[in-house]
N, C-alpha and C positions, 0 to 999 in steps of 0.2 A: 372671333372669326367663324366663318360658316361649317356646317357639318355636311360632309358630302356624302353622298348615296350611290354607291357603284351596284350597275345590275347590266342584265345583257338580256335580249329575248332569246338567245340559245338556251339559256338555262329554265326555260319553261318546255322547251321541245324535249329534253332527257324524261322518260318515264320509262316504269318498270310493270308495267301491266295493269290491269283493272283492280281497283281495291287495295294496291300497295299504297301504304301509309305516306312514304316519301314521293308526294306527288307535285305537280305543276301548280296546283291550287294553293298551296302553301305560300307562293309568292304573291298570289292574288290577293290572299288573306291580308298579308302584310300590308301591301300597297292600298287596298281598299280600306283599311282602319287609319292608315296614315292619313288618307284624303278625308275621311270623315271625322277625324279627331282635330283636323287643322295642320298637324304637323308636319305634313307634306310641304306646306308653304315656306317652311324655314330650311328645308334642305336643298342643296345645290346636286343635282343628278348628273352622274357620269355614266357613259358606256364603258364597260369593261372590256379590255383588250384580252387578246389569248396570251396565255403565260409563254415563254420561250423555253424549247429544250435546255438551254443553260440553265435556267431557274429550276426547271424540274429536277435536273440531275444534281443540284445541292441536296436532295432529300430522296428520290428515287432511282433505283437501280437503271441503268439503259435497259437490259433485258426485261424488266418489268415494263417499262414503258413501249418499248417494241411488241410486248404480248398484248398491250391494250390496244394498239393499232391493227394488229392482225387478227384479235379476236372481235373487234367492231364489226357488227354485222351489217350486211346491206338491206337488211329487212327483217322485221321480228327480232327477237331478244336473244342473247347468248347470257346464259347462266353461270356466274363466277362463283357464288354461294349460293345458300338456300334462300337467303335474303337480298342479294345483290345482283342485279344482270344490267346488260348495257343493251341499249335500242340503236339505232344508226345514228343519233344525235348526242349519245353518251359522251363520247369522248372530247366531241366540241364544246360542249357544255361545261365540262370538267375544267378544259383548258381556259375558258372565260372566267369560272370561278376562281382558280388559281390566279388567273390575272389580274381579276378584280383585287385580290389582297394584296398583289405586287403593287398595282397602280396606285391604291390607297395609300400604302408605304409610302410611295414616291411622293405622293401628294402632300400629305400631311408633314412630312419632313421637308417639303419645298416651302411649307408656309401656306399653302393654299387652302387649309382647312385645320381646324384645332382638331378634329375627330372625323372618323369616316365609319359608315357601315356598309357592309357589302350584302347585299339581298341576292344571294347567289344558291344554286344548288347543280349537281350533288354535294353534299357537304363533304368535309374533309378528316375529322380529327380520328377516325377509325383506320384511315388508309396508312400502310404500314409502307417501309421504302419497298417493300418487294412483293407487296400482295393488297388487294381490295379487300374490304369487308364492311360489313354493317352499314351499307348503303353508300360507302365512300369509294372513290377511286384515286384521288389526289389530295396530299394533305395541304389544304390550303394556308393553314397558320404556319404549319413548319416550313414551308416555302417561303411565304412572307418573312419569318424570322431570318431564314438564312439568306435571303435577297437585302434585308436591311443590314446585317453584318458583311457580306462579301461586297454590296454596292455602295451603301454609305458609311461603313467602317464603324458601326455601332459595337459597343463592347458589353453592353446591358439591355437585354431585351426580355421583358417579362410578358409570360403568356398566361391567362387565366382562362379556364375552362368550366362553365357551371351547367354544363349538360348532365342529363340524369345518368349518362353511361360515362364510364371512364375512357378518356382520349388515348387509347392504349397506342395508336399510331403515331400521334405526336410524341409520346415518351419514347417510342422506339427509336424516331428519328431524331431526337435531341436530349436524350439522356448521356450525362457526361459532359455536356458542352457548357463549360461554366460561365459563357458569355449569355445563357438562356437561364431564366429561373421559371418554371411552370408550376403555378399553383392550381389546383383543381377539387372540387368534390364530385361524389357520384354515389348513387346508391349501391349498397353492396349486400348480398351477394345479387349480383344482377350481370347482364352481358355488358361486356366480353369476360366477364371473371377475371378480371385483372385489376392492378394498381394496388394491391394491399401491401407488396412489397416493392418499394421503389428500387428503381434500377441504380440511381445515382442521387448523389447530395443536392443535385440542382431540381429534384422532383418533389415536391410537396404535395403529395396526395392526401384528401381526407375522405376516406369511404365512412358513409352514414348509413343507417338502415333505412328499410322502406318505413313510409308515413312520417319521415323528418319534415317538420314544418320549418315556416320562414324563420320565427324565433332563434331556433337552433342554430340554423345556418348564419343568421347576422352574428350569433355570439362566436361561431367558429372563424367567420370572416375576420372578426375584430381582434380576436385572441390569436389566430395561428397565420392568415394571410398577410393582414396588414403590417405586423412588426417584420415580418420577412421581409416584404415587398419594400417597405422604408429602408431598411438596412440594405439591400440591393441597389437603390435609387435607379429606378428604370430610366432609359433614354425613350424608349417606345412600350407601350402595353398593347398587347394582340389580346383580342377575345375571342374564345371559340364559344359564341353565344347559343346555346341550346336552350331551348323553353319546354321540353318536354319533361321537366322536373315539377311543372305547373300541377295542381291538384286535379285539374280537369283532364289531363292527358292519359290516356288509357296504355301506352307503351312504358309508362313509368309508375312507380306508386309513392312518390314524393308529395310534400305538401304546400310547394309554393303558391305565391299569388303574384300578380303584377307590380304590385308595390315593393316586393321582395328583390324581384330582379332590378325594379329602379333604384331601389336602395345600394344593391351591390355595384350597379352601375355608377351611381354619384360618389360610393366611396373611391373606385378606381378612377373617374375624374378629377376628385380632389387630388389622390395620389400624385396622378401625373402633371397636376398644377403646380404641387410642391417640388416638382422636380424637373420641371420644363420639358416635359414629356408629352408627346401625342398618342392618341388611341385611336387604333383601328379595330374593328369589329366584324366578324365573320358568322354568317347563319350556320348553325350546326343543326339539332334537331328541334322537336315541337310539331306535333301531329294531331292535336286536336285545333281545328282551323280557328274557332274563335279564340280561343285560351292563347293561339300562336300569335294572331292578329293583336289582341289586346298588349300580350307581353312584350311583343317586339316593339310596338309603339311606345310602351312606357319605357322600355330601355332606349329608343333612339330619342325620345324626349329629355331623358336625364343625360346622355350624351351630349346632346344640343344645348342643356341648359335652360330649356323653356318649361 
């Protein structure tokens, strides 16, 4: 079956000022590399809809969502934290980013594709139920997980987060929900300085030191993640796909390369195949444009099995 590729032009209109690493060029770096490598020809592109208020409220508070609407500027920027600000297009872009994750879940569970990648921004895994932070406004993966449970009746949704930063927002939204198993590794100590003491048994956090390279990560995945995931028998695998653990990315200090992201992805695809599950991946971090384009393409190639 096809691998679906969800995106929307609005995701390029959100930006947070000149020189900000979470920039529209990130999506261009991915699409350019997909075209140059020939991988784009194997994908089925879909336009991402906006997420509904009902879907957002499964993760975020009404007051927080209202505050995003109220603070959205007519022009210029509004700062929500030192790293995170809104321009006039931010909230619309965030709605399409969350909507992409939801639509991808619907599509793969309907049998329209075996896997999907959501090339969207802003990213989501730092967005807490009542707070924007770390370049994130709406928690795309957590919203997709809750949608799969509420709308499709799934009881075993796995989330895998390989961003260099801990997905604290996803943990805050889903800790204690036994229908979800979240597995993540992240550089520690490092922003957002969390994750070393999991909130609940359904959170399998693996802090690793700076300069950890691919061989150690592969051993960690094999020894810790995969046995727990096999035991969980997921019906759906959601991926927070951050590529800032790449050795060329200055926003982190880890040592992964493209083949490591491809290997992790291949393990998840094989796991999903053994349990009749589908895989939906959502872009998170990755700020060196060349490394991001190469790594995302390797990841998508592994998703598509090409």
